[in-house]
mmCIF file of the N, C-alpha and C atoms, coordinates in Angstrom:
data_MODEL
# 
_entry.id   MODEL 
# 
loop_
_atom_site.group_PDB 
_atom_site.id 
_atom_site.type_symbol 
_atom_site.label_atom_id 
_atom_site.label_alt_id 
_atom_site.label_comp_id 
_atom_site.label_asym_id 
_atom_site.label_entity_id 
_atom_site.label_seq_id 
_atom_site.pdbx_PDB_ins_code 
_atom_site.Cartn_x 
_atom_site.Cartn_y 
_atom_site.Cartn_z 
_atom_site.occupancy 
_atom_site.B_iso_or_equiv 
_atom_site.pdbx_formal_charge 
_atom_site.auth_seq_id 
_atom_site.auth_comp_id 
_atom_site.auth_asym_id 
_atom_site.auth_atom_id 
_atom_site.pdbx_PDB_model_num 
ATOM 1   N N  . UNK A 1 1  ? 0.481   -14.219 20.087 1.00 0.00 ? 1  UNK A N  1 
ATOM 2   C CA . UNK A 1 1  ? 0.398   -13.992 18.660 1.00 0.00 ? 1  UNK A CA 1 
ATOM 3   C C  . UNK A 1 1  ? -0.126  -15.238 17.969 1.00 0.00 ? 1  UNK A C  1 
ATOM 4   N N  . UNK A 1 2  ? -0.808  -15.010 16.883 1.00 0.00 ? 2  UNK A N  1 
ATOM 5   C CA . UNK A 1 2  ? -1.407  -16.102 16.121 1.00 0.00 ? 2  UNK A CA 1 
ATOM 6   C C  . UNK A 1 2  ? -0.418  -16.637 15.095 1.00 0.00 ? 2  UNK A C  1 
ATOM 7   N N  . UNK A 1 3  ? -0.683  -17.848 14.645 1.00 0.00 ? 3  UNK A N  1 
ATOM 8   C CA . UNK A 1 3  ? 0.115   -18.481 13.594 1.00 0.00 ? 3  UNK A CA 1 
ATOM 9   C C  . UNK A 1 3  ? -0.787  -18.821 12.428 1.00 0.00 ? 3  UNK A C  1 
ATOM 10  N N  . UNK A 1 4  ? -0.189  -18.933 11.260 1.00 0.00 ? 4  UNK A N  1 
ATOM 11  C CA . UNK A 1 4  ? -0.944  -19.297 10.069 1.00 0.00 ? 4  UNK A CA 1 
ATOM 12  C C  . UNK A 1 4  ? -0.092  -20.260 9.240  1.00 0.00 ? 4  UNK A C  1 
ATOM 13  N N  . UNK A 1 5  ? -0.744  -21.247 8.644  1.00 0.00 ? 5  UNK A N  1 
ATOM 14  C CA . UNK A 1 5  ? -0.071  -22.199 7.765  1.00 0.00 ? 5  UNK A CA 1 
ATOM 15  C C  . UNK A 1 5  ? -0.649  -22.025 6.375  1.00 0.00 ? 5  UNK A C  1 
ATOM 16  N N  . UNK A 1 6  ? 0.208   -21.916 5.385  1.00 0.00 ? 6  UNK A N  1 
ATOM 17  C CA . UNK A 1 6  ? -0.244  -21.761 4.006  1.00 0.00 ? 6  UNK A CA 1 
ATOM 18  C C  . UNK A 1 6  ? 0.142   -23.024 3.245  1.00 0.00 ? 6  UNK A C  1 
ATOM 19  N N  . UNK A 1 7  ? -0.866  -23.754 2.796  1.00 0.00 ? 7  UNK A N  1 
ATOM 20  C CA . UNK A 1 7  ? -0.645  -24.997 2.067  1.00 0.00 ? 7  UNK A CA 1 
ATOM 21  C C  . UNK A 1 7  ? -0.708  -24.746 0.567  1.00 0.00 ? 7  UNK A C  1 
ATOM 22  N N  . UNK A 1 8  ? -0.144  -25.669 -0.185 1.00 0.00 ? 8  UNK A N  1 
ATOM 23  C CA . UNK A 1 8  ? -0.193  -25.651 -1.660 1.00 0.00 ? 8  UNK A CA 1 
ATOM 24  C C  . UNK A 1 8  ? 0.400   -24.373 -2.249 1.00 0.00 ? 8  UNK A C  1 
ATOM 25  N N  . UNK A 1 9  ? 1.471   -23.898 -1.658 1.00 0.00 ? 9  UNK A N  1 
ATOM 26  C CA . UNK A 1 9  ? 2.156   -22.712 -2.158 1.00 0.00 ? 9  UNK A CA 1 
ATOM 27  C C  . UNK A 1 9  ? 2.990   -23.117 -3.370 1.00 0.00 ? 9  UNK A C  1 
ATOM 28  N N  . UNK A 1 10 ? 2.834   -22.425 -4.459 1.00 0.00 ? 10 UNK A N  1 
ATOM 29  C CA . UNK A 1 10 ? 3.564   -22.709 -5.687 1.00 0.00 ? 10 UNK A CA 1 
ATOM 30  C C  . UNK A 1 10 ? 5.072   -22.616 -5.437 1.00 0.00 ? 10 UNK A C  1 
ATOM 31  N N  . UNK A 1 11 ? 5.832   -23.567 -5.978 1.00 0.00 ? 11 UNK A N  1 
ATOM 32  C CA . UNK A 1 11 ? 7.291   -23.579 -5.773 1.00 0.00 ? 11 UNK A CA 1 
ATOM 33  C C  . UNK A 1 11 ? 7.953   -22.314 -6.303 1.00 0.00 ? 11 UNK A C  1 
ATOM 34  N N  . UNK A 1 12 ? 7.471   -21.821 -7.445 1.00 0.00 ? 12 UNK A N  1 
ATOM 35  C CA . UNK A 1 12 ? 8.035   -20.594 -8.008 1.00 0.00 ? 12 UNK A CA 1 
ATOM 36  C C  . UNK A 1 12 ? 7.791   -19.397 -7.102 1.00 0.00 ? 12 UNK A C  1 
ATOM 37  N N  . UNK A 1 13 ? 6.600   -19.327 -6.531 1.00 0.00 ? 13 UNK A N  1 
ATOM 38  C CA . UNK A 1 13 ? 6.272   -18.236 -5.613 1.00 0.00 ? 13 UNK A CA 1 
ATOM 39  C C  . UNK A 1 13 ? 7.132   -18.317 -4.362 1.00 0.00 ? 13 UNK A C  1 
ATOM 40  N N  . UNK A 1 14 ? 7.303   -19.513 -3.855 1.00 0.00 ? 14 UNK A N  1 
ATOM 41  C CA . UNK A 1 14 ? 8.148   -19.684 -2.666 1.00 0.00 ? 14 UNK A CA 1 
ATOM 42  C C  . UNK A 1 14 ? 9.583   -19.252 -2.967 1.00 0.00 ? 14 UNK A C  1 
ATOM 43  N N  . UNK A 1 15 ? 10.077  -19.594 -4.146 1.00 0.00 ? 15 UNK A N  1 
ATOM 44  C CA . UNK A 1 15 ? 11.428  -19.189 -4.523 1.00 0.00 ? 15 UNK A CA 1 
ATOM 45  C C  . UNK A 1 15 ? 11.566  -17.681 -4.616 1.00 0.00 ? 15 UNK A C  1 
ATOM 46  N N  . UNK A 1 16 ? 10.572  -17.023 -5.228 1.00 0.00 ? 16 UNK A N  1 
ATOM 47  C CA . UNK A 1 16 ? 10.611  -15.555 -5.338 1.00 0.00 ? 16 UNK A CA 1 
ATOM 48  C C  . UNK A 1 16 ? 10.536  -14.911 -3.958 1.00 0.00 ? 16 UNK A C  1 
ATOM 49  N N  . UNK A 1 17 ? 9.744   -15.515 -3.072 1.00 0.00 ? 17 UNK A N  1 
ATOM 50  C CA . UNK A 1 17 ? 9.645   -15.010 -1.706 1.00 0.00 ? 17 UNK A CA 1 
ATOM 51  C C  . UNK A 1 17 ? 10.988  -15.142 -0.985 1.00 0.00 ? 17 UNK A C  1 
ATOM 52  N N  . UNK A 1 18 ? 11.658  -16.268 -1.186 1.00 0.00 ? 18 UNK A N  1 
ATOM 53  C CA . UNK A 1 18 ? 12.960  -16.482 -0.553 1.00 0.00 ? 18 UNK A CA 1 
ATOM 54  C C  . UNK A 1 18 ? 13.972  -15.447 -1.042 1.00 0.00 ? 18 UNK A C  1 
ATOM 55  N N  . UNK A 1 19 ? 13.970  -15.163 -2.353 1.00 0.00 ? 19 UNK A N  1 
ATOM 56  C CA . UNK A 1 19 ? 14.895  -14.168 -2.914 1.00 0.00 ? 19 UNK A CA 1 
ATOM 57  C C  . UNK A 1 19 ? 14.573  -12.774 -2.373 1.00 0.00 ? 19 UNK A C  1 
ATOM 58  N N  . UNK A 1 20 ? 13.280  -12.450 -2.341 1.00 0.00 ? 20 UNK A N  1 
ATOM 59  C CA . UNK A 1 20 ? 12.875  -11.133 -1.830 1.00 0.00 ? 20 UNK A CA 1 
ATOM 60  C C  . UNK A 1 20 ? 13.277  -10.965 -0.368 1.00 0.00 ? 20 UNK A C  1 
ATOM 61  N N  . UNK A 1 21 ? 13.086  -12.004 0.432  1.00 0.00 ? 21 UNK A N  1 
ATOM 62  C CA . UNK A 1 21 ? 13.471  -11.948 1.842  1.00 0.00 ? 21 UNK A CA 1 
ATOM 63  C C  . UNK A 1 21 ? 14.970  -11.731 1.977  1.00 0.00 ? 21 UNK A C  1 
ATOM 64  N N  . UNK A 1 22 ? 15.750  -12.441 1.160  1.00 0.00 ? 22 UNK A N  1 
ATOM 65  C CA . UNK A 1 22 ? 17.211  -12.295 1.211  1.00 0.00 ? 22 UNK A CA 1 
ATOM 66  C C  . UNK A 1 22 ? 17.623  -10.875 0.810  1.00 0.00 ? 22 UNK A C  1 
ATOM 67  N N  . UNK A 1 23 ? 16.954  -10.305 -0.170 1.00 0.00 ? 23 UNK A N  1 
ATOM 68  C CA . UNK A 1 23 ? 17.281  -8.942  -0.603 1.00 0.00 ? 23 UNK A CA 1 
ATOM 69  C C  . UNK A 1 23 ? 17.037  -7.929  0.507  1.00 0.00 ? 23 UNK A C  1 
ATOM 70  N N  . UNK A 1 24 ? 16.040  -8.203  1.344  1.00 0.00 ? 24 UNK A N  1 
ATOM 71  C CA . UNK A 1 24 ? 15.720  -7.302  2.446  1.00 0.00 ? 24 UNK A CA 1 
ATOM 72  C C  . UNK A 1 24 ? 16.387  -7.710  3.752  1.00 0.00 ? 24 UNK A C  1 
ATOM 73  N N  . UNK A 1 25 ? 17.158  -8.781  3.736  1.00 0.00 ? 25 UNK A N  1 
ATOM 74  C CA . UNK A 1 25 ? 17.861  -9.220  4.939  1.00 0.00 ? 25 UNK A CA 1 
ATOM 75  C C  . UNK A 1 25 ? 16.931  -9.767  6.012  1.00 0.00 ? 25 UNK A C  1 
ATOM 76  N N  . UNK A 1 26 ? 15.862  -10.426 5.582  1.00 0.00 ? 26 UNK A N  1 
ATOM 77  C CA . UNK A 1 26 ? 14.886  -10.969 6.520  1.00 0.00 ? 26 UNK A CA 1 
ATOM 78  C C  . UNK A 1 26 ? 14.687  -12.458 6.277  1.00 0.00 ? 26 UNK A C  1 
ATOM 79  N N  . UNK A 1 27 ? 14.086  -13.103 7.261  1.00 0.00 ? 27 UNK A N  1 
ATOM 80  C CA . UNK A 1 27 ? 13.667  -14.481 7.058  1.00 0.00 ? 27 UNK A CA 1 
ATOM 81  C C  . UNK A 1 27 ? 12.425  -14.465 6.168  1.00 0.00 ? 27 UNK A C  1 
ATOM 82  N N  . UNK A 1 28 ? 12.091  -15.629 5.604  1.00 0.00 ? 28 UNK A N  1 
ATOM 83  C CA . UNK A 1 28 ? 10.892  -15.703 4.778  1.00 0.00 ? 28 UNK A CA 1 
ATOM 84  C C  . UNK A 1 28 ? 9.647   -15.375 5.607  1.00 0.00 ? 28 UNK A C  1 
ATOM 85  N N  . UNK A 1 29 ? 9.605   -15.858 6.844  1.00 0.00 ? 29 UNK A N  1 
ATOM 86  C CA . UNK A 1 29 ? 8.454   -15.563 7.701  1.00 0.00 ? 29 UNK A CA 1 
ATOM 87  C C  . UNK A 1 29 ? 8.310   -14.066 7.941  1.00 0.00 ? 29 UNK A C  1 
ATOM 88  N N  . UNK A 1 30 ? 9.407   -13.398 8.236  1.00 0.00 ? 30 UNK A N  1 
ATOM 89  C CA . UNK A 1 30 ? 9.348   -11.952 8.485  1.00 0.00 ? 30 UNK A CA 1 
ATOM 90  C C  . UNK A 1 30 ? 8.972   -11.210 7.209  1.00 0.00 ? 30 UNK A C  1 
ATOM 91  N N  . UNK A 1 31 ? 9.442   -11.686 6.072  1.00 0.00 ? 31 UNK A N  1 
ATOM 92  C CA . UNK A 1 31 ? 9.091   -11.052 4.795  1.00 0.00 ? 31 UNK A CA 1 
ATOM 93  C C  . UNK A 1 31 ? 7.585   -11.157 4.551  1.00 0.00 ? 31 UNK A C  1 
ATOM 94  N N  . UNK A 1 32 ? 7.013   -12.319 4.831  1.00 0.00 ? 32 UNK A N  1 
ATOM 95  C CA . UNK A 1 32 ? 5.570   -12.499 4.664  1.00 0.00 ? 32 UNK A CA 1 
ATOM 96  C C  . UNK A 1 32 ? 4.814   -11.588 5.630  1.00 0.00 ? 32 UNK A C  1 
ATOM 97  N N  . UNK A 1 33 ? 5.272   -11.489 6.881  1.00 0.00 ? 33 UNK A N  1 
ATOM 98  C CA . UNK A 1 33 ? 4.620   -10.590 7.837  1.00 0.00 ? 33 UNK A CA 1 
ATOM 99  C C  . UNK A 1 33 ? 4.652   -9.149  7.332  1.00 0.00 ? 33 UNK A C  1 
ATOM 100 N N  . UNK A 1 34 ? 5.789   -8.729  6.789  1.00 0.00 ? 34 UNK A N  1 
ATOM 101 C CA . UNK A 1 34 ? 5.917   -7.361  6.289  1.00 0.00 ? 34 UNK A CA 1 
ATOM 102 C C  . UNK A 1 34 ? 4.982   -7.129  5.101  1.00 0.00 ? 34 UNK A C  1 
ATOM 103 N N  . UNK A 1 35 ? 4.897   -8.094  4.209  1.00 0.00 ? 35 UNK A N  1 
ATOM 104 C CA . UNK A 1 35 ? 3.997   -7.977  3.055  1.00 0.00 ? 35 UNK A CA 1 
ATOM 105 C C  . UNK A 1 35 ? 2.553   -7.849  3.543  1.00 0.00 ? 35 UNK A C  1 
ATOM 106 N N  . UNK A 1 36 ? 2.167   -8.681  4.496  1.00 0.00 ? 36 UNK A N  1 
ATOM 107 C CA . UNK A 1 36 ? 0.802   -8.618  5.023  1.00 0.00 ? 36 UNK A CA 1 
ATOM 108 C C  . UNK A 1 36 ? 0.521   -7.277  5.705  1.00 0.00 ? 36 UNK A C  1 
ATOM 109 N N  . UNK A 1 37 ? 1.497   -6.752  6.451  1.00 0.00 ? 37 UNK A N  1 
ATOM 110 C CA . UNK A 1 37 ? 1.312   -5.440  7.095  1.00 0.00 ? 37 UNK A CA 1 
ATOM 111 C C  . UNK A 1 37 ? 1.064   -4.359  6.052  1.00 0.00 ? 37 UNK A C  1 
ATOM 112 N N  . UNK A 1 38 ? 1.825   -4.402  4.950  1.00 0.00 ? 38 UNK A N  1 
ATOM 113 C CA . UNK A 1 38 ? 1.690   -3.387  3.906  1.00 0.00 ? 38 UNK A CA 1 
ATOM 114 C C  . UNK A 1 38 ? 0.358   -3.507  3.177  1.00 0.00 ? 38 UNK A C  1 
ATOM 115 N N  . UNK A 1 39 ? -0.057  -4.729  2.903  1.00 0.00 ? 39 UNK A N  1 
ATOM 116 C CA . UNK A 1 39 ? -1.266  -4.924  2.102  1.00 0.00 ? 39 UNK A CA 1 
ATOM 117 C C  . UNK A 1 39 ? -2.528  -4.739  2.934  1.00 0.00 ? 39 UNK A C  1 
ATOM 118 N N  . UNK A 1 40 ? -2.560  -5.305  4.121  1.00 0.00 ? 40 UNK A N  1 
ATOM 119 C CA . UNK A 1 40 ? -3.766  -5.235  4.938  1.00 0.00 ? 40 UNK A CA 1 
ATOM 120 C C  . UNK A 1 40 ? -3.859  -3.895  5.647  1.00 0.00 ? 40 UNK A C  1 
ATOM 121 N N  . UNK A 1 41 ? -2.771  -3.393  6.175  1.00 0.00 ? 41 UNK A N  1 
ATOM 122 C CA . UNK A 1 41 ? -2.744  -2.085  6.815  1.00 0.00 ? 41 UNK A CA 1 
ATOM 123 C C  . UNK A 1 41 ? -3.506  -2.042  8.124  1.00 0.00 ? 41 UNK A C  1 
ATOM 124 N N  . UNK A 1 42 ? -3.501  -0.881  8.759  1.00 0.00 ? 42 UNK A N  1 
ATOM 125 C CA . UNK A 1 42 ? -4.217  -0.722  10.034 1.00 0.00 ? 42 UNK A CA 1 
ATOM 126 C C  . UNK A 1 42 ? -5.722  -0.655  9.790  1.00 0.00 ? 42 UNK A C  1 
ATOM 127 N N  . UNK A 1 43 ? -6.506  -0.933  10.812 1.00 0.00 ? 43 UNK A N  1 
ATOM 128 C CA . UNK A 1 43 ? -7.963  -0.841  10.647 1.00 0.00 ? 43 UNK A CA 1 
ATOM 129 C C  . UNK A 1 43 ? -8.393  0.603   10.414 1.00 0.00 ? 43 UNK A C  1 
ATOM 130 N N  . UNK A 1 44 ? -9.477  0.751   9.702  1.00 0.00 ? 44 UNK A N  1 
ATOM 131 C CA . UNK A 1 44 ? -10.007 2.087   9.422  1.00 0.00 ? 44 UNK A CA 1 
ATOM 132 C C  . UNK A 1 44 ? -10.451 2.748   10.719 1.00 0.00 ? 44 UNK A C  1 
ATOM 133 N N  . UNK A 1 45 ? -10.241 4.054   10.820 1.00 0.00 ? 45 UNK A N  1 
ATOM 134 C CA . UNK A 1 45 ? -10.602 4.784   12.030 1.00 0.00 ? 45 UNK A CA 1 
ATOM 135 C C  . UNK A 1 45 ? -12.110 4.820   12.235 1.00 0.00 ? 45 UNK A C  1 
ATOM 136 N N  . UNK A 1 46 ? -12.833 5.187   11.196 1.00 0.00 ? 46 UNK A N  1 
ATOM 137 C CA . UNK A 1 46 ? -14.268 5.368   11.356 1.00 0.00 ? 46 UNK A CA 1 
ATOM 138 C C  . UNK A 1 46 ? -14.953 5.052   10.044 1.00 0.00 ? 46 UNK A C  1 
ATOM 139 N N  . UNK A 1 47 ? -16.109 4.458   10.130 1.00 0.00 ? 47 UNK A N  1 
ATOM 140 C CA . UNK A 1 47 ? -16.900 4.188   8.937  1.00 0.00 ? 47 UNK A CA 1 
ATOM 141 C C  . UNK A 1 47 ? -18.112 5.121   8.879  1.00 0.00 ? 47 UNK A C  1 
ATOM 142 N N  . UNK A 1 48 ? -18.070 6.200   9.657  1.00 0.00 ? 48 UNK A N  1 
ATOM 143 C CA . UNK A 1 48 ? -19.154 7.156   9.681  1.00 0.00 ? 48 UNK A CA 1 
ATOM 144 C C  . UNK A 1 48 ? -18.971 8.123   8.515  1.00 0.00 ? 48 UNK A C  1 
ATOM 145 N N  . UNK A 1 49 ? -19.884 8.127   7.580  1.00 0.00 ? 49 UNK A N  1 
ATOM 146 C CA . UNK A 1 49 ? -19.757 8.949   6.381  1.00 0.00 ? 49 UNK A CA 1 
ATOM 147 C C  . UNK A 1 49 ? -19.721 10.435  6.722  1.00 0.00 ? 49 UNK A C  1 
ATOM 148 N N  . UNK A 1 50 ? -20.553 10.864  7.650  1.00 0.00 ? 50 UNK A N  1 
ATOM 149 C CA . UNK A 1 50 ? -20.569 12.275  8.031  1.00 0.00 ? 50 UNK A CA 1 
ATOM 150 C C  . UNK A 1 50 ? -19.230 12.742  8.575  1.00 0.00 ? 50 UNK A C  1 
ATOM 151 N N  . UNK A 1 51 ? -18.616 11.935  9.440  1.00 0.00 ? 51 UNK A N  1 
ATOM 152 C CA . UNK A 1 51 ? -17.300 12.292  9.988  1.00 0.00 ? 51 UNK A CA 1 
ATOM 153 C C  . UNK A 1 51 ? -16.243 12.319  8.895  1.00 0.00 ? 51 UNK A C  1 
ATOM 154 N N  . UNK A 1 52 ? -16.307 11.376  7.973  1.00 0.00 ? 52 UNK A N  1 
ATOM 155 C CA . UNK A 1 52 ? -15.327 11.337  6.882  1.00 0.00 ? 52 UNK A CA 1 
ATOM 156 C C  . UNK A 1 52 ? -15.431 12.581  6.011  1.00 0.00 ? 52 UNK A C  1 
ATOM 157 N N  . UNK A 1 53 ? -16.643 13.008  5.699  1.00 0.00 ? 53 UNK A N  1 
ATOM 158 C CA . UNK A 1 53 ? -16.836 14.222  4.892  1.00 0.00 ? 53 UNK A CA 1 
ATOM 159 C C  . UNK A 1 53 ? -16.342 15.443  5.663  1.00 0.00 ? 53 UNK A C  1 
ATOM 160 N N  . UNK A 1 54 ? -16.643 15.506  6.954  1.00 0.00 ? 54 UNK A N  1 
ATOM 161 C CA . UNK A 1 54 ? -16.195 16.636  7.779  1.00 0.00 ? 54 UNK A CA 1 
ATOM 162 C C  . UNK A 1 54 ? -14.666 16.710  7.794  1.00 0.00 ? 54 UNK A C  1 
ATOM 163 N N  . UNK A 1 55 ? -13.991 15.576  8.006  1.00 0.00 ? 55 UNK A N  1 
ATOM 164 C CA . UNK A 1 55 ? -12.516 15.578  8.026  1.00 0.00 ? 55 UNK A CA 1 
ATOM 165 C C  . UNK A 1 55 ? -11.953 16.031  6.686  1.00 0.00 ? 55 UNK A C  1 
ATOM 166 N N  . UNK A 1 56 ? -12.595 15.625  5.603  1.00 0.00 ? 56 UNK A N  1 
ATOM 167 C CA . UNK A 1 56 ? -12.090 15.973  4.272  1.00 0.00 ? 56 UNK A CA 1 
ATOM 168 C C  . UNK A 1 56 ? -12.110 17.483  4.049  1.00 0.00 ? 56 UNK A C  1 
ATOM 169 N N  . UNK A 1 57 ? -13.169 18.154  4.500  1.00 0.00 ? 57 UNK A N  1 
ATOM 170 C CA . UNK A 1 57 ? -13.325 19.572  4.203  1.00 0.00 ? 57 UNK A CA 1 
ATOM 171 C C  . UNK A 1 57 ? -12.984 20.492  5.369  1.00 0.00 ? 57 UNK A C  1 
ATOM 172 N N  . UNK A 1 58 ? -12.678 19.979  6.537  1.00 0.00 ? 58 UNK A N  1 
ATOM 173 C CA . UNK A 1 58 ? -12.375 20.812  7.703  1.00 0.00 ? 58 UNK A CA 1 
ATOM 174 C C  . UNK A 1 58 ? -11.130 21.658  7.473  1.00 0.00 ? 58 UNK A C  1 
ATOM 175 N N  . UNK A 1 59 ? -10.168 21.138  6.745  1.00 0.00 ? 59 UNK A N  1 
ATOM 176 C CA . UNK A 1 59 ? -8.927  21.879  6.511  1.00 0.00 ? 59 UNK A CA 1 
ATOM 177 C C  . UNK A 1 59 ? -9.164  23.130  5.662  1.00 0.00 ? 59 UNK A C  1 
ATOM 178 N N  . UNK A 1 60 ? -10.265 23.193  4.948  1.00 0.00 ? 60 UNK A N  1 
ATOM 179 C CA . UNK A 1 60 ? -10.566 24.345  4.101  1.00 0.00 ? 60 UNK A CA 1 
ATOM 180 C C  . UNK A 1 60 ? -11.231 25.467  4.885  1.00 0.00 ? 60 UNK A C  1 
ATOM 181 N N  . UNK A 1 61 ? -11.461 25.262  6.165  1.00 0.00 ? 61 UNK A N  1 
ATOM 182 C CA . UNK A 1 61 ? -12.046 26.304  6.991  1.00 0.00 ? 61 UNK A CA 1 
ATOM 183 C C  . UNK A 1 61 ? -13.536 26.174  7.171  1.00 0.00 ? 61 UNK A C  1 
ATOM 184 N N  . UNK A 1 62 ? -14.139 25.274  6.484  1.00 0.00 ? 62 UNK A N  1 
ATOM 185 C CA . UNK A 1 62 ? -15.575 25.072  6.642  1.00 0.00 ? 62 UNK A CA 1 
ATOM 186 C C  . UNK A 1 62 ? -16.385 26.134  5.931  1.00 0.00 ? 62 UNK A C  1 
ATOM 187 N N  . UNK A 1 63 ? -17.670 25.921  5.883  1.00 0.00 ? 63 UNK A N  1 
ATOM 188 C CA . UNK A 1 63 ? -18.595 26.840  5.230  1.00 0.00 ? 63 UNK A CA 1 
ATOM 189 C C  . UNK A 1 63 ? -19.805 26.995  6.143  1.00 0.00 ? 63 UNK A C  1 
ATOM 190 N N  . UNK A 1 64 ? -20.256 28.223  6.298  1.00 0.00 ? 64 UNK A N  1 
ATOM 191 C CA . UNK A 1 64 ? -21.467 28.479  7.071  1.00 0.00 ? 64 UNK A CA 1 
ATOM 192 C C  . UNK A 1 64 ? -22.570 28.797  6.070  1.00 0.00 ? 64 UNK A C  1 
ATOM 193 N N  . UNK A 1 65 ? -23.588 27.998  6.073  1.00 0.00 ? 65 UNK A N  1 
ATOM 194 C CA . UNK A 1 65 ? -24.691 28.190  5.146  1.00 0.00 ? 65 UNK A CA 1 
ATOM 195 C C  . UNK A 1 65 ? -25.849 28.870  5.859  1.00 0.00 ? 65 UNK A C  1 
ATOM 196 N N  . UNK A 1 66 ? -26.512 29.808  5.164  1.00 0.00 ? 66 UNK A N  1 
ATOM 197 C CA . UNK A 1 66 ? -27.698 30.433  5.721  1.00 0.00 ? 66 UNK A CA 1 
ATOM 198 C C  . UNK A 1 66 ? -28.860 29.507  5.396  1.00 0.00 ? 66 UNK A C  1 
ATOM 199 N N  . UNK A 1 67 ? -29.510 29.052  6.427  1.00 0.00 ? 67 UNK A N  1 
ATOM 200 C CA . UNK A 1 67 ? -30.636 28.162  6.238  1.00 0.00 ? 67 UNK A CA 1 
ATOM 201 C C  . UNK A 1 67 ? -31.892 28.981  6.026  1.00 0.00 ? 67 UNK A C  1 
ATOM 202 N N  . UNK A 1 68 ? -32.721 28.571  5.091  1.00 0.00 ? 68 UNK A N  1 
ATOM 203 C CA . UNK A 1 68 ? -33.958 29.334  4.854  1.00 0.00 ? 68 UNK A CA 1 
ATOM 204 C C  . UNK A 1 68 ? -34.911 29.197  6.037  1.00 0.00 ? 68 UNK A C  1 
ATOM 205 N N  . UNK A 1 69 ? -35.744 30.213  6.218  1.00 0.00 ? 69 UNK A N  1 
ATOM 206 C CA . UNK A 1 69 ? -36.759 30.134  7.266  1.00 0.00 ? 69 UNK A CA 1 
ATOM 207 C C  . UNK A 1 69 ? -37.728 29.014  6.925  1.00 0.00 ? 69 UNK A C  1 
ATOM 208 N N  . UNK A 1 70 ? -38.198 28.363  7.959  1.00 0.00 ? 70 UNK A N  1 
ATOM 209 C CA . UNK A 1 70 ? -39.126 27.257  7.744  1.00 0.00 ? 70 UNK A CA 1 
ATOM 210 C C  . UNK A 1 70 ? -40.536 27.690  8.103  1.00 0.00 ? 70 UNK A C  1 
ATOM 211 N N  . UNK A 1 71 ? -41.465 27.248  7.300  1.00 0.00 ? 71 UNK A N  1 
ATOM 212 C CA . UNK A 1 71 ? -42.882 27.495  7.592  1.00 0.00 ? 71 UNK A CA 1 
ATOM 213 C C  . UNK A 1 71 ? -43.337 26.484  8.624  1.00 0.00 ? 71 UNK A C  1 
ATOM 214 N N  . UNK A 1 72 ? -44.376 26.851  9.388  1.00 0.00 ? 72 UNK A N  1 
ATOM 215 C CA . UNK A 1 72 ? -44.890 25.849  10.334 1.00 0.00 ? 72 UNK A CA 1 
ATOM 216 C C  . UNK A 1 72 ? -45.454 24.648  9.583  1.00 0.00 ? 72 UNK A C  1 
ATOM 217 N N  . UNK A 1 73 ? -45.471 23.533  10.250 1.00 0.00 ? 73 UNK A N  1 
ATOM 218 C CA . UNK A 1 73 ? -45.999 22.314  9.636  1.00 0.00 ? 73 UNK A CA 1 
ATOM 219 C C  . UNK A 1 73 ? -47.503 22.489  9.378  1.00 0.00 ? 73 UNK A C  1 
ATOM 220 N N  . UNK A 1 74 ? -47.953 22.064  8.217  1.00 0.00 ? 74 UNK A N  1 
ATOM 221 C CA . UNK A 1 74 ? -49.399 22.168  7.963  1.00 0.00 ? 74 UNK A CA 1 
ATOM 222 C C  . UNK A 1 74 ? -50.163 21.156  8.798  1.00 0.00 ? 74 UNK A C  1 
ATOM 223 N N  . UNK A 1 75 ? -51.419 21.438  9.008  1.00 0.00 ? 75 UNK A N  1 
ATOM 224 C CA . UNK A 1 75 ? -52.265 20.502  9.733  1.00 0.00 ? 75 UNK A CA 1 
ATOM 225 C C  . UNK A 1 75 ? -52.485 19.262  8.867  1.00 0.00 ? 75 UNK A C  1 
ATOM 226 N N  . UNK A 1 76 ? -52.480 18.095  9.468  1.00 0.00 ? 76 UNK A N  1 
ATOM 227 C CA . UNK A 1 76 ? -52.721 16.891  8.669  1.00 0.00 ? 76 UNK A CA 1 
ATOM 228 C C  . UNK A 1 76 ? -54.162 16.867  8.167  1.00 0.00 ? 76 UNK A C  1 
ATOM 229 N N  . UNK A 1 77 ? -54.392 16.217  7.064  1.00 0.00 ? 77 UNK A N  1 
ATOM 230 C CA . UNK A 1 77 ? -55.763 16.182  6.540  1.00 0.00 ? 77 UNK A CA 1 
ATOM 231 C C  . UNK A 1 77 ? -56.682 15.410  7.472  1.00 0.00 ? 77 UNK A C  1 
ATOM 232 N N  . UNK A 1 78 ? -57.917 15.783  7.421  1.00 0.00 ? 78 UNK A N  1 
ATOM 233 C CA . UNK A 1 78 ? -58.927 15.098  8.228  1.00 0.00 ? 78 UNK A CA 1 
ATOM 234 C C  . UNK A 1 78 ? -59.728 14.194  7.301  1.00 0.00 ? 78 UNK A C  1 
ATOM 235 N N  . UNK A 1 79 ? -59.927 12.951  7.676  1.00 0.00 ? 79 UNK A N  1 
ATOM 236 C CA . UNK A 1 79 ? -60.669 12.012  6.854  1.00 0.00 ? 79 UNK A CA 1 
ATOM 237 C C  . UNK A 1 79 ? -62.039 11.692  7.442  1.00 0.00 ? 79 UNK A C  1 
ATOM 238 N N  . UNK A 1 80 ? -62.679 12.719  8.015  1.00 0.00 ? 80 UNK A N  1 
ATOM 239 C CA . UNK A 1 80 ? -64.007 12.534  8.626  1.00 0.00 ? 80 UNK A CA 1 
ATOM 240 C C  . UNK A 1 80 ? -65.077 12.375  7.588  1.00 0.00 ? 80 UNK A C  1 
# 
């Protein structure tokens, strides 16, 4: 496990942290770890926009769209 040192911590903030830790029955270090867990949270599962949209609407049963027929691609212009 990694360690971190926080310098120049305001005395008032340290005091409030000590009181908060005591209220929760934890050490100050454990209180800080808990605060960081809550604020930072777990890493995001996926940053794929398509998957995120699919997950959002999958619970609604999805939608089947009728796609229009496509015309063949036109011939490119000739610059002769």
